[in-house]
ROKOLMAR-512214 format. One line per 2 residues: number of its first residue (from 1); their letters; for each residue x, y, z of C-alpha. Coordinates in steps of 0.1 Angstrom, whole numbers. Layout:
# ROKOLMAR-512214
NUM) a) X/Y/Z | ...
END
This chain:
# ROKOLMAR-512214
1) mp) 1024/649/1254 | 1054/670/1265
3) fs) 1082/682/1242 | 1106/659/1261
5) sf) 1089/629/1245 | 1104/638/1211
7) gl) 1139/629/1223 | 1152/665/1218
9) ha) 1186/676/1231 | 1184/690/1266
11) dl) 1197/724/1255 | 1168/727/1231
13) lr) 1143/717/1257 | 1157/746/1279
15) gv) 1150/770/1251 | 1115/756/1245
17) ke) 1107/759/1282 | 1120/795/1284
19) lg) 1098/805/1254 | 1067/793/1274
21) fk) 1058/763/1252 | 1039/739/1274
23) rp) 1027/713/1250 | 1031/707/1212
25) tp) 1005/720/1188 | 988/694/1165
27) iq) 1012/702/1135 | 1042/698/1158
29) ld) 1029/665/1172 | 1024/652/1136
31) am) 1054/666/1118 | 1082/664/1143
33) pp) 1086/627/1148 | 1092/619/1110
35) ai) 1113/650/1106 | 1135/640/1136
37) ag) 1138/605/1121 | 1152/621/1089
39) kd) 1122/615/1066 | 1108/640/1041
41) vl) 1077/657/1052 | 1047/672/1033
43) ac) 1026/692/1057 | 994/712/1049
45) am) 995/735/1079 | 973/765/1084
47) tg) 989/798/1095 | 994/803/1132
49) sg) 996/766/1138 | 1032/766/1152
51) ks) 1048/751/1121 | 1080/771/1124
53) aa) 1090/752/1155 | 1078/720/1138
55) fl) 1107/723/1114 | 1132/743/1134
57) lp) 1134/719/1164 | 1142/688/1142
59) il) 1168/708/1123 | 1185/721/1154
61) nr) 1184/687/1171 | 1200/671/1140
63) li) 1228/697/1139 | 1238/698/1176
65) gk) 1271/681/1182 | 1281/680/1145
67) kr) 1312/695/1131 | 1306/732/1123
69) gt) 1319/756/1098 | 1296/749/1069
71) tr) 1259/756/1063 | 1239/724/1069
73) al) 1203/737/1066 | 1185/761/1042
75) il) 1150/775/1048 | 1132/792/1019
77) tp) 1105/817/1026 | 1084/840/1004
79) tr) 1089/873/1023 | 1115/893/1041
81) el) 1094/896/1072 | 1089/859/1074
83) aa) 1126/852/1069 | 1135/877/1097
85) qi) 1109/861/1120 | 1121/826/1114
87) de) 1157/836/1120 | 1147/853/1153
89) hl) 1127/822/1164 | 1157/800/1156
91) re) 1179/821/1178 | 1154/819/1206
93) la) 1152/781/1204 | 1190/777/1200
95) vh) 1199/802/1228 | 1216/775/1249
97) tp) 1234/759/1219 | 1264/770/1198
99) ls) 1243/768/1166 | 1240/799/1145
101) ga) 1217/813/1118 | 1214/842/1093
103) av) 1186/858/1074 | 1193/865/1037
105) yg) 1168/887/1019 | 1166/918/997
107) gv) 1163/955/1006 | 1195/954/1028
109) gm) 1232/952/1020 | 1247/920/1009
111) gp) 1279/924/1029 | 1268/908/1062
113) qe) 1250/881/1042 | 1282/873/1023
115) ha) 1300/870/1057 | 1273/845/1068
117) fr) 1281/823/1037 | 1318/826/1041
119) sg) 1318/818/1079 | 1294/788/1073
121) vd) 1266/796/1097 | 1246/765/1105
123) vi) 1212/776/1091 | 1204/801/1064
125) va) 1168/815/1061 | 1164/831/1027
127) tp) 1141/845/1001 | 1146/830/967
129) gr) 1155/861/948 | 1183/873/971
131) ll) 1196/838/974 | 1200/836/936
133) dh) 1218/870/938 | 1244/854/961
135) fq) 1247/822/940 | 1263/843/913
137) yg) 1295/844/934 | 1319/817/943
139) ya) 1315/821/981 | 1278/811/981
141) kl) 1284/773/979 | 1262/750/999
143) eg) 1279/716/993 | 1275/706/1029
145) le) 1237/711/1029 | 1217/684/1046
147) vl) 1182/698/1051 | 1160/720/1029
149) vl) 1128/736/1041 | 1102/752/1018
151) de) 1079/773/1040 | 1046/789/1028
153) ad) 1049/771/994 | 1015/783/982
155) rm) 1025/819/989 | 1056/813/968
157) ld) 1033/803/940 | 1011/834/945
159) mg) 1042/857/943 | 1056/840/912
161) fl) 1086/824/929 | 1082/789/915
163) pd) 1107/795/886 | 1132/809/912
165) ir) 1127/779/934 | 1136/756/906
167) rv) 1167/776/898 | 1177/775/935
169) lr) 1173/737/935 | 1199/735/907
171) hl) 1225/749/931 | 1218/724/959
173) pp) 1231/689/965 | 1207/662/952
175) kl) 1204/642/984 | 1186/663/1010
177) qt) 1160/658/1037 | 1132/681/1025
179) lf) 1105/695/1047 | 1076/710/1026
181) fs) 1050/732/1043 | 1021/749/1027
183) at) 988/763/1039 | 970/751/1008
185) lp) 979/726/981 | 970/739/946
187) pp) 980/717/917 | 1013/735/909
189) iv) 1024/730/945 | 1014/693/945
191) el) 1035/689/913 | 1065/707/929
193) sr) 1062/686/961 | 1063/654/940
195) em) 1095/665/923 | 1112/675/956
197) lk) 1101/648/981 | 1109/611/984
199) np) 1084/590/1002 | 1073/618/1024
201) at) 1053/616/1056 | 1021/635/1047
203) is) 1005/656/1075 | 970/671/1076
205) ie) 968/666/1038 | 930/663/1039
207) rk) 924/689/1065 | 903/717/1051
209) sa) 919/751/1052 | 900/772/1077
211) pa) 906/799/1102 | 917/788/1137
213) tg) 890/779/1161 | 899/807/1185
215) it) 890/835/1160 | 856/852/1164
217) qs) 846/864/1129 | 821/890/1120
219) vf) 811/912/1091 | 803/950/1092
221) pv) 783/961/1062 | 793/997/1053
223) sq) 797/1018/1022 | 832/1024/1008
225) dl) 831/1061/1018 | 822/1053/1054
227) kl) 848/1026/1061 | 873/1051/1076
229) pl) 847/1068/1099 | 836/1034/1110
231) le) 872/1023/1119 | 877/1056/1137
233) tl) 845/1050/1157 | 856/1016/1168
235) lk) 890/1030/1179 | 874/1058/1198
237) rr) 852/1034/1217 | 883/1014/1227
239) ei) 868/983/1212 | 901/975/1195
241) qn) 932/971/1217 | 956/965/1188
243) ai) 950/955/1152 | 965/949/1118
245) vf) 943/967/1093 | 945/951/1058
247) tr) 938/971/1027 | 935/961/991
249) tk) 962/985/977 | 992/1005/987
251) hr) 974/1038/980 | 945/1028/1003
253) an) 970/1018/1030 | 987/1052/1027
255) rv) 953/1070/1030 | 942/1050/1060
257) fe) 976/1056/1077 | 975/1094/1070
259) rl) 940/1098/1083 | 946/1078/1115
261) er) 979/1097/1121 | 961/1130/1118
263) hk) 936/1118/1145 | 966/1110/1168
265) vr) 963/1073/1165 | 996/1055/1171
267) va) 998/1039/1137 | 1025/1025/1113
269) ri) 1022/1011/1078 | 1039/984/1058
271) hg) 1036/977/1021 | 1058/971/990
273) nr) 1068/1007/985 | 1082/1010/1020
275) sq) 1120/1005/1024 | 1132/975/1043
277) aq) 1143/997/1071 | 1108/1013/1073
279) rt) 1091/979/1072 | 1114/966/1099
281) da) 1108/996/1121 | 1070/994/1116
283) la) 1068/957/1126 | 1092/961/1156
285) gf) 1072/991/1168 | 1039/973/1165
287) kn) 1052/942/1183 | 1066/962/1212
289) gr) 1035/983/1216 | 1048/1016/1202
291) yq) 1021/1015/1176 | 985/1005/1182
293) il) 976/999/1146 | 996/985/1117
295) va) 981/993/1083 | 992/967/1057
297) td) 987/952/1024 | 988/914/1020
299) ia) 1026/915/1022 | 1020/911/1059
301) ar) 993/884/1057 | 1016/855/1063
303) gi) 1045/850/1087 | 1039/880/1110
305) dv) 1037/866/1145 | 1024/892/1169
307) ea) 1019/881/1205 | 983/885/1218
309) ls) 970/904/1188 | 934/913/1197
311) hv) 920/922/1162 | 925/918/1125
313) vn) 905/943/1105 | 898/935/1068
315) fd) 893/971/1057 | 889/957/1022
317) vp) 875/922/1015 | 903/901/1000
319) gm) 897/888/965 | 907/852/974
321) pe) 894/831/1003 | 929/818/1010
323) dy) 940/854/1016 | 912/859/1041
325) ih) 923/828/1060 | 959/840/1062
327) rv) 949/875/1071 | 927/865/1100
329) gr) 953/840/1111 | 974/868/1124
331) ta) 952/867/1155 | 944/837/1178
333) ra) 978/823/1173 | 993/795/1195
335) el) 958/786/1208 | 949/821/1219
337) tg) 917/839/1210 | 911/870/1188
339) da) 886/889/1167 | 885/892/1129
341) it) 862/918/1115 | 856/925/1079
343) fv) 842/958/1064 | 820/948/1034
345) ap) 808/974/1009 | 780/965/984
347) de) 805/959/956 | 824/934/977
349) en) 795/910/985 | 805/885/958
351) dl) 840/882/973 | 825/877/1008
353) ra) 802/850/996 | 832/831/981
355) ie) 849/833/1015 | 818/820/1033
357) ra) 816/791/1008 | 853/783/1014
359) ig) 850/783/1052 | 816/765/1052
361) kr) 795/790/1071 | 778/824/1069
363) lp) 795/851/1090 | 773/871/1113
365) rv) 765/907/1103 | 771/935/1128
367) tv) 756/970/1129 | 774/994/1152
369) pd) 750/1012/1175 | 748/1050/1172
371) fd) 770/1051/1140 | 755/1073/1114
373) ya) 754/1051/1083 | 738/1080/1063
375) qk) 765/1106/1070 | 785/1122/1042
377) pa) 823/1117/1048 | 845/1148/1050
379) ek) 868/1135/1024 | 870/1106/1000
381) le) 892/1077/1010 | 906/1070/975
383) ip) 919/1098/953 | 909/1091/916
385) iq) 937/1077/896 | 937/1106/872
387) er) 943/1131/900 | 971/1109/914
389) ia) 988/1107/880 | 985/1145/876
391) ai) 1000/1150/911 | 1028/1127/903
393) ra) 1036/1144/871 | 1035/1178/888
395) rk) 1059/1166/915 | 1082/1152/888
397) ae) 1081/1185/869 | 1090/1204/901
399) dr) 1118/1180/908 | 1132/1184/873
401) ar) 1130/1222/875 | 1148/1222/909
403) ak) 1174/1198/895 | 1179/1220/864
405) ak) 1182/1252/886 | 1207/1234/909
407) ae) 1228/1223/879 | 1228/1258/865
409) rr) 1240/1272/898 | 1267/1246/901
411) ga) 1278/1254/865 | 1280/1291/872
413) aa) 1300/1285/903 | 1324/1261/885
415) ap) 1330/1284/855 | 1366/1297/854
417) ar) 1369/1334/864 | 1382/1359/838
419) pa) 1419/1363/844 | 1429/1398/857
421) qp) 1450/1419/834 | 1486/1423/848
423) pr) 1496/1458/856 | 1515/1476/829
425) pq) 1552/1474/837 | 1569/1507/846
427) pr) 1604/1517/835 | 1629/1510/861
429) rt) 1645/1541/875 | 1683/1540/880
431) na) 1710/1564/891 | 1737/1544/874
433) pa) 1759/1562/848 | 1751/1556/812
435) sp) 1768/1529/793 | 1797/1541/772
437) nr) 1781/1527/741 | 1747/1542/748
439) gp) 1734/1576/754 | 1718/1586/787
441) ap) 1684/1572/795 | 1656/1592/782
443) pr) 1636/1614/806 | 1607/1595/822
445) gr) 1575/1598/803 | 1591/1604/768
447) rr) 1596/1579/741 | 1629/1571/727
449) p) 1634/1588/693
END
């Protein structure tokens, strides 16, 4: 079934063709007809299924030819990266149309985002927190809104955004077409969908959440201390073309990044302590091939679309099966193939068994030939928390000492200089005749009597 069968505007079909989309994915086949017809949609769509186009194309098709100057569609997403990606995808699909979009998220200045509200861009893609920041001001009014999309709803729940979403809804018109997408449907998400949707078309609601069929999954049993040497071995053997390496914590992400960088691997990192500019640069560099490896926490598990990603490496086993599904879903996207490998230490076996129960199969175990599983690593991956706290305190003490010394130097430079004593005035010499009422001037150097 071609995209032309949906009745899309010709300018949108040109954009679809130029992006190389040949046929709709299953979620697009199921979700687009009711969305184009103006119905609410509840879709349980796994990551990497093509759901962004499943809601973007109906929205753009609805807005083409309408009077512009006011925002007509709002897309809510859980992360900055996903908001930026959807905005980029929107621009690609709408390249032959006059329609405009803007991404609204934290970590960057509000000025350009304010301009987007004031100018009335057609579609705003936003994270809930930054959107609420704008709603404090009079320019952020969305009276003309027609369509609302809630994307990655279960991730919103995981990140604690449900109260923010309810606050956002209070700022929106009551009558909206609502498109609700979630990879899983836990009870709080089901309850929210019932509040937001009116007689929705339900898509894939019974489909069991599982990794895409094109992903080859495997498990590499290894001790915690040898995970880094094992990763380095796989990279040296050129078995990994490019990969996202997921770690459990920001500290472990930093340690993996630093070790790989020392070994001259083209590597970048992304986690919650990195600035938005650093995160944007890391993702852009990874997508264009400047970096071979992207080390990340679960902030990158959803919504990061990297073309032809060969591997996902679970450096640490995720604590929730849903997180495993979303991590490995970064590869084998759009019906391509990819590999997902998971390093499993003995203390992570319980989490692995939970994942295997969730996906309904036991994953094959792999032993790397010629890798020394009995070796002693040169350094520990994770610095004990006490040492990290001590190092942080030492750095802060040094910072305070430097700041104090700097303030003292500034104070000394700003102190007023002691005024110089004026020279003692000398008696003026004159050759004028003495006044008739006064005697002659006394000789120089003698006091008057």
